[in-house]
LUMRO-408579 format. One record per residue (C-alpha): x, y, z. Coordinates in nm, 2 decimals, always signed. Example, Ala and Ser with C-alpha at 12.3 -4.5 7.8 and 13.67 -1.06 7.14 Angstrom:
<nodes>
NODE,+1.23,-0.45,+0.78
NODE,+1.37,-0.11,+0.71
</nodes>
This chain:
<nodes>
NODE,+6.67,-0.59,-1.47
NODE,+6.35,-0.43,-1.29
NODE,+6.11,-0.61,-1.53
NODE,+6.28,-0.99,-1.49
NODE,+6.08,-1.20,-1.26
NODE,+6.27,-1.39,-0.97
NODE,+6.23,-1.81,-0.98
NODE,+6.01,-1.75,-0.70
NODE,+5.80,-1.53,-0.85
NODE,+5.77,-1.69,-1.18
NODE,+5.64,-2.02,-0.98
NODE,+5.41,-1.85,-0.76
NODE,+5.01,-1.91,-0.85
NODE,+4.76,-1.70,-0.86
NODE,+4.47,-1.77,-0.61
NODE,+4.15,-1.60,-0.69
NODE,+3.98,-1.42,-0.43
NODE,+3.63,-1.54,-0.36
NODE,+3.40,-1.32,-0.15
NODE,+3.15,-1.54,-0.04
NODE,+2.86,-1.57,+0.20
NODE,+3.10,-1.62,+0.48
NODE,+3.36,-1.34,+0.37
NODE,+3.03,-1.09,+0.40
NODE,+2.93,-1.28,+0.73
NODE,+3.30,-1.21,+0.91
NODE,+3.30,-0.87,+0.79
NODE,+3.00,-0.80,+0.92
NODE,+3.02,-0.94,+1.27
NODE,+3.34,-0.72,+1.30
NODE,+3.16,-0.42,+1.22
NODE,+2.89,-0.56,+1.50
NODE,+3.14,-0.57,+1.74
NODE,+3.28,-0.23,+1.68
NODE,+2.90,-0.10,+1.67
NODE,+2.91,+0.03,+1.33
NODE,+2.51,-0.15,+1.23
NODE,+2.49,+0.06,+0.94
NODE,+2.78,-0.12,+0.80
NODE,+2.72,-0.41,+0.97
NODE,+2.38,-0.44,+0.80
NODE,+2.51,-0.41,+0.48
NODE,+2.75,-0.68,+0.53
NODE,+2.47,-0.92,+0.65
NODE,+2.25,-0.85,+0.38
NODE,+2.52,-0.93,+0.10
NODE,+2.61,-1.26,+0.33
NODE,+2.23,-1.38,+0.32
NODE,+2.17,-1.29,-0.04
NODE,+2.50,-1.53,-0.13
NODE,+2.36,-1.79,+0.13
NODE,+2.00,-1.78,+0.12
NODE,+1.93,-2.10,+0.31
NODE,+2.16,-1.99,+0.62
NODE,+1.96,-1.95,+0.93
NODE,+2.23,-1.82,+1.15
NODE,+2.30,-1.51,+0.90
NODE,+1.99,-1.44,+0.92
NODE,+1.92,-1.51,+1.25
NODE,+2.26,-1.23,+1.27
NODE,+2.09,-0.97,+1.07
NODE,+1.78,-1.02,+1.28
NODE,+1.99,-0.90,+1.57
NODE,+2.14,-0.64,+1.41
NODE,+1.78,-0.49,+1.32
NODE,+1.71,-0.48,+1.67
NODE,+2.01,-0.30,+1.78
NODE,+1.90,-0.08,+1.49
NODE,+1.53,-0.04,+1.64
NODE,+1.41,-0.22,+1.35
NODE,+1.18,-0.44,+1.51
NODE,+0.95,-0.52,+1.27
NODE,+1.18,-0.61,+1.01
NODE,+1.39,-0.81,+1.29
NODE,+1.04,-1.00,+1.34
NODE,+0.99,-1.07,+0.96
NODE,+1.32,-1.22,+0.92
NODE,+1.26,-1.46,+1.25
NODE,+0.92,-1.56,+1.11
NODE,+1.11,-1.61,+0.79
NODE,+1.37,-1.84,+0.98
NODE,+1.05,-2.02,+1.17
NODE,+0.88,-2.08,+0.87
NODE,+1.12,-2.14,+0.60
NODE,+1.46,-2.21,+0.70
NODE,+1.48,-2.41,+1.03
NODE,+1.17,-2.47,+1.26
NODE,+1.44,-2.60,+1.52
NODE,+1.61,-2.27,+1.58
NODE,+1.40,-2.22,+1.88
NODE,+1.58,-1.89,+2.04
NODE,+1.40,-1.71,+1.75
NODE,+1.07,-1.69,+1.97
NODE,+1.24,-1.54,+2.24
NODE,+1.38,-1.26,+2.00
NODE,+1.06,-1.18,+1.84
NODE,+0.90,-1.16,+2.21
NODE,+1.16,-0.91,+2.26
NODE,+1.10,-0.69,+1.95
NODE,+0.72,-0.72,+2.00
NODE,+0.79,-0.58,+2.36
NODE,+0.95,-0.31,+2.22
NODE,+0.67,-0.21,+1.94
NODE,+0.44,-0.23,+2.24
NODE,+0.25,-0.50,+2.13
NODE,+0.26,-0.70,+2.47
NODE,-0.03,-0.99,+2.38
NODE,+0.24,-1.10,+2.11
NODE,+0.51,-1.05,+2.32
NODE,+0.38,-1.28,+2.59
NODE,+0.24,-1.57,+2.32
NODE,+0.61,-1.58,+2.20
NODE,+0.74,-1.58,+2.49
NODE,+0.55,-1.79,+2.63
NODE,+0.59,-2.04,+2.32
NODE,+0.99,-2.04,+2.36
NODE,+0.91,-2.18,+2.72
NODE,+0.68,-2.46,+2.63
NODE,+0.91,-2.58,+2.35
NODE,+1.21,-2.54,+2.47
NODE,+1.22,-2.53,+2.87
NODE,+1.62,-2.59,+2.86
NODE,+1.70,-2.29,+2.65
NODE,+1.96,-2.08,+2.60
NODE,+1.75,-1.79,+2.69
NODE,+1.50,-1.92,+2.93
NODE,+1.60,-1.71,+3.24
NODE,+1.60,-1.39,+3.02
NODE,+1.28,-1.52,+2.88
NODE,+1.12,-1.57,+3.23
NODE,+1.21,-1.22,+3.34
NODE,+1.06,-1.07,+3.03
NODE,+0.72,-1.30,+3.08
NODE,+0.74,-1.14,+3.47
NODE,+0.76,-0.80,+3.33
NODE,+0.46,-0.85,+3.10
NODE,+0.30,-0.97,+3.38
NODE,+0.33,-0.71,+3.63
NODE,+0.06,-0.57,+3.78
NODE,+0.00,-0.18,+3.76
NODE,-0.14,+0.09,+3.96
NODE,-0.47,-0.06,+3.98
NODE,-0.38,-0.39,+4.07
NODE,-0.50,-0.54,+3.76
NODE,-0.27,-0.77,+3.55
NODE,-0.17,-0.62,+3.26
NODE,-0.25,-0.85,+3.01
NODE,-0.61,-0.83,+3.11
NODE,-0.60,-0.50,+2.95
NODE,-0.69,-0.65,+2.55
NODE,-0.42,-0.53,+2.35
NODE,-0.65,-0.61,+2.00
NODE,-0.36,-0.48,+1.77
NODE,-0.34,-0.75,+1.54
NODE,-0.71,-0.83,+1.55
NODE,-0.77,-0.45,+1.42
NODE,-0.47,-0.42,+1.16
NODE,-0.61,-0.78,+1.01
NODE,-0.96,-0.64,+0.99
NODE,-0.82,-0.29,+0.85
NODE,-0.63,-0.47,+0.60
NODE,-0.97,-0.68,+0.47
NODE,-1.14,-0.34,+0.44
NODE,-0.88,-0.23,+0.25
NODE,-0.89,-0.56,+0.02
NODE,-1.26,-0.49,-0.04
NODE,-1.26,-0.14,-0.10
NODE,-1.42,-0.02,+0.19
NODE,-1.16,+0.24,+0.22
NODE,-1.36,+0.49,+0.47
NODE,-1.42,+0.20,+0.72
NODE,-1.05,+0.13,+0.70
NODE,-0.96,+0.46,+0.77
NODE,-1.12,+0.46,+1.08
NODE,-0.98,+0.17,+1.18
NODE,-0.60,+0.27,+1.09
NODE,-0.62,+0.59,+1.22
NODE,-0.72,+0.47,+1.57
NODE,-0.41,+0.21,+1.54
NODE,-0.16,+0.49,+1.45
NODE,-0.28,+0.70,+1.74
NODE,-0.20,+0.40,+1.97
NODE,+0.12,+0.27,+1.78
NODE,+0.30,+0.59,+1.62
NODE,+0.56,+0.34,+1.51
NODE,+0.38,+0.07,+1.37
NODE,+0.45,+0.18,+0.99
NODE,+0.25,-0.11,+0.85
NODE,-0.04,+0.10,+0.92
NODE,+0.10,+0.42,+0.85
NODE,+0.16,+0.28,+0.48
NODE,-0.22,+0.10,+0.50
NODE,-0.35,+0.45,+0.63
NODE,-0.19,+0.63,+0.32
NODE,-0.34,+0.41,+0.09
NODE,-0.68,+0.43,+0.18
NODE,-0.67,+0.83,+0.20
NODE,-0.52,+0.85,-0.18
NODE,-0.80,+0.62,-0.32
NODE,-1.05,+0.83,-0.14
NODE,-0.90,+1.16,-0.34
NODE,-0.74,+1.31,-0.02
NODE,-0.41,+1.31,-0.20
NODE,-0.24,+1.57,+0.07
NODE,-0.32,+1.37,+0.38
NODE,-0.22,+1.08,+0.16
NODE,+0.12,+1.18,+0.15
NODE,+0.15,+1.36,+0.50
NODE,+0.12,+0.98,+0.65
NODE,+0.35,+0.83,+0.37
NODE,+0.62,+1.16,+0.43
NODE,+0.61,+1.01,+0.79
NODE,+0.72,+0.68,+0.70
NODE,+0.97,+0.78,+0.49
NODE,+1.13,+1.03,+0.75
NODE,+1.13,+0.82,+1.04
NODE,+1.17,+0.49,+0.86
NODE,+1.41,+0.55,+0.59
NODE,+1.38,+0.25,+0.30
NODE,+1.08,+0.16,+0.42
NODE,+1.02,-0.09,+0.09
NODE,+0.62,-0.08,+0.13
NODE,+0.63,+0.32,+0.17
NODE,+0.87,+0.36,-0.17
NODE,+0.61,+0.11,-0.36
NODE,+0.33,+0.30,-0.22
NODE,+0.49,+0.63,-0.34
NODE,+0.56,+0.51,-0.67
NODE,+0.18,+0.43,-0.71
NODE,+0.10,+0.78,-0.60
NODE,+0.32,+0.96,-0.92
NODE,+0.16,+0.71,-1.12
NODE,-0.19,+0.81,-1.07
NODE,-0.06,+1.19,-1.04
NODE,+0.08,+1.11,-1.39
NODE,+0.41,+1.27,-1.24
NODE,+0.58,+1.02,-1.54
NODE,+0.97,+1.17,-1.43
NODE,+0.92,+1.05,-1.10
NODE,+0.77,+0.72,-1.18
NODE,+1.07,+0.63,-1.36
NODE,+1.29,+0.82,-1.09
NODE,+1.12,+0.57,-0.80
NODE,+1.10,+0.28,-1.01
NODE,+1.49,+0.29,-1.13
NODE,+1.52,+0.30,-0.80
NODE,+1.36,+0.00,-0.67
NODE,+1.45,-0.18,-1.00
NODE,+1.78,-0.24,-0.78
NODE,+1.63,-0.34,-0.51
NODE,+1.67,-0.79,-0.41
NODE,+1.40,-0.82,-0.13
NODE,+1.51,-1.12,+0.09
NODE,+1.13,-1.17,+0.22
NODE,+0.89,-1.30,+0.04
NODE,+0.61,-1.07,+0.13
NODE,+0.87,-0.78,+0.00
NODE,+0.89,-0.96,-0.31
NODE,+0.53,-0.96,-0.39
NODE,+0.49,-0.62,-0.29
NODE,+0.73,-0.50,-0.53
NODE,+0.59,-0.72,-0.82
NODE,+0.24,-0.61,-0.77
NODE,+0.34,-0.27,-0.77
NODE,+0.52,-0.30,-1.09
NODE,+0.24,-0.43,-1.27
NODE,+0.04,-0.21,-1.13
NODE,+0.22,+0.10,-1.28
NODE,+0.26,-0.11,-1.60
NODE,+0.63,-0.19,-1.53
NODE,+0.60,-0.58,-1.65
NODE,+0.89,-0.69,-1.74
NODE,+1.03,-0.61,-1.34
NODE,+0.67,-0.72,-1.24
NODE,+0.71,-1.06,-1.40
NODE,+1.07,-1.11,-1.29
NODE,+0.96,-1.11,-0.93
NODE,+0.61,-1.25,-0.90
NODE,+0.76,-1.56,-1.15
NODE,+1.01,-1.63,-0.95
NODE,+0.80,-1.64,-0.65
NODE,+0.56,-1.86,-0.85
NODE,+0.86,-2.10,-0.88
NODE,+0.95,-2.13,-0.55
NODE,+0.65,-2.28,-0.45
NODE,+0.45,-1.94,-0.35
NODE,+0.09,-1.99,-0.27
NODE,-0.04,-1.70,-0.32
NODE,-0.40,-1.54,-0.34
NODE,-0.63,-1.41,-0.65
NODE,-0.43,-1.07,-0.65
NODE,-0.12,-1.21,-0.68
NODE,-0.23,-1.46,-0.98
NODE,-0.43,-1.14,-1.16
NODE,-0.10,-0.95,-1.16
NODE,+0.09,-1.24,-1.25
NODE,-0.12,-1.32,-1.54
NODE,-0.09,-0.94,-1.64
NODE,+0.27,-0.94,-1.63
NODE,+0.27,-1.22,-1.85
NODE,+0.05,-1.16,-2.09
NODE,+0.23,-0.84,-2.16
NODE,+0.56,-0.96,-2.16
NODE,+0.47,-1.22,-2.43
NODE,+0.41,-1.52,-2.22
NODE,+0.06,-1.56,-2.32
NODE,+0.01,-1.93,-2.25
NODE,+0.11,-1.86,-1.88
NODE,-0.11,-1.60,-1.85
NODE,-0.41,-1.78,-1.97
NODE,-0.28,-2.09,-1.73
NODE,-0.29,-1.80,-1.43
NODE,-0.61,-1.65,-1.53
NODE,-0.76,-1.98,-1.49
NODE,-0.61,-1.96,-1.11
NODE,-0.80,-1.60,-1.07
NODE,-1.13,-1.71,-1.22
NODE,-1.12,-1.96,-0.98
NODE,-1.09,-1.75,-0.67
NODE,-1.31,-1.50,-0.79
NODE,-1.60,-1.50,-1.08
NODE,-1.66,-1.19,-1.10
NODE,-1.31,-1.12,-1.28
NODE,-1.47,-1.25,-1.58
NODE,-1.43,-1.01,-1.85
NODE,-1.14,-0.82,-1.73
NODE,-0.86,-1.07,-1.87
NODE,-0.59,-0.90,-1.99
NODE,-0.64,-0.95,-2.36
NODE,-0.96,-0.82,-2.30
NODE,-0.83,-0.50,-2.17
NODE,-0.55,-0.29,-2.34
NODE,-0.26,-0.22,-2.21
NODE,-0.28,+0.15,-2.31
NODE,-0.64,+0.18,-2.17
NODE,-0.57,-0.01,-1.82
NODE,-0.25,+0.26,-1.84
NODE,-0.50,+0.55,-1.93
NODE,-0.74,+0.46,-1.63
NODE,-0.48,+0.40,-1.37
NODE,-0.32,+0.76,-1.40
NODE,-0.65,+0.93,-1.39
NODE,-0.77,+1.06,-1.04
NODE,-1.08,+1.03,-0.87
NODE,-1.27,+1.30,-1.00
NODE,-1.12,+1.27,-1.33
NODE,-1.28,+0.94,-1.35
NODE,-1.64,+1.01,-1.18
NODE,-1.63,+1.29,-1.47
NODE,-1.50,+1.04,-1.78
NODE,-1.81,+0.77,-1.63
NODE,-2.06,+1.06,-1.60
NODE,-2.00,+1.17,-1.99
NODE,-2.01,+0.79,-2.05
NODE,-2.37,+0.82,-1.95
NODE,-2.45,+1.10,-2.13
NODE,-2.29,+0.96,-2.49
NODE,-2.44,+0.65,-2.41
NODE,-2.08,+0.46,-2.41
NODE,-2.12,+0.17,-2.19
NODE,-1.80,+0.01,-2.31
NODE,-1.61,+0.30,-2.19
NODE,-1.78,+0.24,-1.84
NODE,-1.72,-0.15,-1.84
NODE,-1.36,-0.04,-1.92
NODE,-1.35,+0.16,-1.57
NODE,-1.53,-0.12,-1.42
NODE,-1.29,-0.37,-1.49
NODE,-0.95,-0.17,-1.47
NODE,-0.71,-0.28,-1.21
NODE,-0.74,+0.08,-1.02
NODE,-0.85,+0.00,-0.64
NODE,-1.23,+0.15,-0.62
NODE,-1.34,+0.35,-0.36
NODE,-1.75,+0.26,-0.25
NODE,-1.85,+0.59,-0.39
NODE,-1.72,+0.49,-0.74
NODE,-1.83,+0.13,-0.75
NODE,-2.17,+0.27,-0.67
NODE,-2.14,+0.56,-0.92
NODE,-2.10,+0.28,-1.19
NODE,-2.33,+0.06,-1.10
NODE,-2.59,+0.37,-1.16
NODE,-2.45,+0.46,-1.46
NODE,-2.45,+0.10,-1.58
NODE,-2.81,+0.05,-1.43
NODE,-2.97,+0.37,-1.51
NODE,-3.12,+0.31,-1.16
NODE,-3.09,+0.66,-0.98
NODE,-3.26,+0.49,-0.65
NODE,-2.97,+0.24,-0.57
NODE,-2.82,+0.46,-0.32
NODE,-2.94,+0.87,-0.22
NODE,-2.67,+1.05,-0.19
NODE,-2.53,+0.88,-0.51
NODE,-2.83,+0.99,-0.68
NODE,-2.84,+1.33,-0.56
NODE,-2.46,+1.33,-0.63
NODE,-2.56,+1.23,-1.02
NODE,-2.84,+1.49,-1.03
NODE,-2.62,+1.77,-0.93
NODE,-2.41,+1.68,-1.20
NODE,-2.67,+1.65,-1.46
NODE,-2.79,+2.03,-1.37
NODE,-2.42,+2.13,-1.42
NODE,-2.45,+1.98,-1.78
NODE,-2.74,+2.14,-1.85
NODE,-2.59,+2.48,-1.81
NODE,-2.21,+2.41,-1.90
NODE,-1.94,+2.20,-2.05
NODE,-1.67,+2.29,-1.89
NODE,-1.44,+2.04,-1.76
NODE,-1.24,+2.24,-1.52
NODE,-1.62,+2.32,-1.35
NODE,-1.70,+1.92,-1.36
NODE,-1.36,+1.83,-1.18
NODE,-1.39,+2.10,-0.93
NODE,-1.71,+2.02,-0.87
NODE,-1.65,+1.64,-0.83
NODE,-1.38,+1.67,-0.64
NODE,-1.61,+1.89,-0.37
NODE,-1.93,+1.63,-0.39
NODE,-1.67,+1.37,-0.28
NODE,-1.59,+1.52,+0.04
NODE,-1.98,+1.63,+0.05
NODE,-2.06,+1.28,+0.00
NODE,-1.86,+1.17,+0.34
NODE,-2.03,+1.39,+0.53
NODE,-2.40,+1.41,+0.69
NODE,-2.54,+1.66,+0.45
NODE,-2.82,+1.63,+0.23
NODE,-2.76,+1.65,-0.17
NODE,-3.12,+1.64,-0.24
NODE,-3.11,+2.05,-0.37
NODE,-2.96,+1.93,-0.66
NODE,-3.02,+2.26,-0.84
NODE,-2.90,+2.47,-0.57
NODE,-2.58,+2.30,-0.54
NODE,-2.53,+2.31,-0.91
NODE,-2.59,+2.68,-0.88
NODE,-2.34,+2.70,-0.58
NODE,-2.05,+2.50,-0.70
NODE,-2.03,+2.74,-1.03
NODE,-2.06,+3.04,-0.86
NODE,-1.79,+2.91,-0.62
NODE,-1.58,+2.80,-0.93
NODE,-1.60,+3.13,-1.10
NODE,-1.51,+3.28,-0.81
NODE,-1.22,+3.11,-0.71
NODE,-1.13,+3.10,-1.14
NODE,-1.13,+3.50,-1.12
NODE,-1.43,+3.47,-1.36
NODE,-1.64,+3.72,-1.14
NODE,-2.05,+3.69,-1.15
NODE,-2.34,+3.77,-0.91
NODE,-2.50,+3.51,-0.71
NODE,-2.83,+3.67,-0.84
NODE,-2.72,+3.61,-1.18
NODE,-2.65,+3.29,-1.12
NODE,-2.95,+3.19,-0.94
NODE,-3.16,+3.31,-1.24
NODE,-3.01,+3.06,-1.47
NODE,-3.06,+2.78,-1.23
NODE,-3.39,+2.90,-1.13
NODE,-3.29,+2.85,-0.71
NODE,-3.29,+3.17,-0.49
NODE,-2.97,+3.39,-0.36
NODE,-3.04,+3.25,+0.00
NODE,-2.95,+2.92,-0.13
NODE,-2.66,+2.96,-0.34
NODE,-2.51,+3.16,-0.05
NODE,-2.63,+2.88,+0.17
NODE,-2.47,+2.62,-0.02
NODE,-2.15,+2.83,-0.13
NODE,-2.03,+2.86,+0.22
NODE,-2.02,+2.49,+0.30
NODE,-1.79,+2.46,-0.03
NODE,-1.57,+2.74,+0.08
NODE,-1.54,+2.52,+0.39
NODE,-1.43,+2.22,+0.24
NODE,-1.21,+2.40,+0.04
NODE,-1.04,+2.53,+0.36
</nodes>
């Protein structure tokens, strides 16, 4: 009897349970009303994935981000709504103004608030908006309108980005340090500063800034992408695979995040994933810059899409003719991967050795690699290819010191140590003209640190310099080490 179905049960139909975007939206609203913002954001993220053209769902997710204190992420969604989904959703301007005010970007807050007043003077949030404008323009203790105090963060950030893109890392560092000091929760600046330090060889400082982001803004996609790049350059293959696996499961909503993810995968040689994201952006009509088409061409070529890679490379050359000769089919994937996995001092040493063996093809390989190059590396390559030691006095001095070392020793560890120290000296206002003195002091300190004791007098004799000179430069070197 228990196995028999009733007539009502037999006639019952199975109704499939479809979990669409509206289902997750409703679940998210319920969690939001219960002030469970973490769960609410999770449901809303799923909702917008399923309904990517619904501005209301995006707006609700932006609201949740604001309540979670994720003001920059909220503004990214609000900008996306206005740019891509519904420019008539005017309240986004007020919400953005509110977020900017929380971030301390008062000029940007004022711009958004006044824009809302202009385009929707009878809008739902017009009273709150006017209160915000009054707050932004109130007088301070010196009876000066607050907005007369120039808040040029956006200009600084754009300038820093331009410096990074042109590999002017030292200048970018100076500017970005100002930004993070004034706006310690502006995570984009922290991420960019971390990259800049990494590319000039200051790995410890780079990781400090990156750790700050990961601790205080968990889930920051740019930070995780940068971490993947760091592990790649440090040849920590297990870590690379670990982070790559985590990022492979990420499905970003914003075009900027998809671009970052695709370019990062391309840089570390995970071309199928890179091609997936970059190609999807291209299909959506994304108008990228030279760098976008560069990585799209590389990822296409190394996934077997040769014809498409050639088409995209035409876009690269159209933007930058200097890229001629660095096509993916002219630079082997393995060689490019090898260059990318080397530290700054390893690359400088490899370029120096290539000069000693007249291997100009090797030097050109480093010149055309996809690894961002600091100014010191660019000038060192230029010197190596032209053999013109008058290009830059300090670069020439650095090169001559390496030559002095090479005449006395062929120890790889000594050269890596020396290039690491010399890149630090290069940034300081310290002369490198005494080639023999510097070379002698570098070998002396290296041997001392490596428990290979040798007297300064012995080294002085070998390099035809004085004990006093070695002592002088050895002190500077030890300061660099500390």
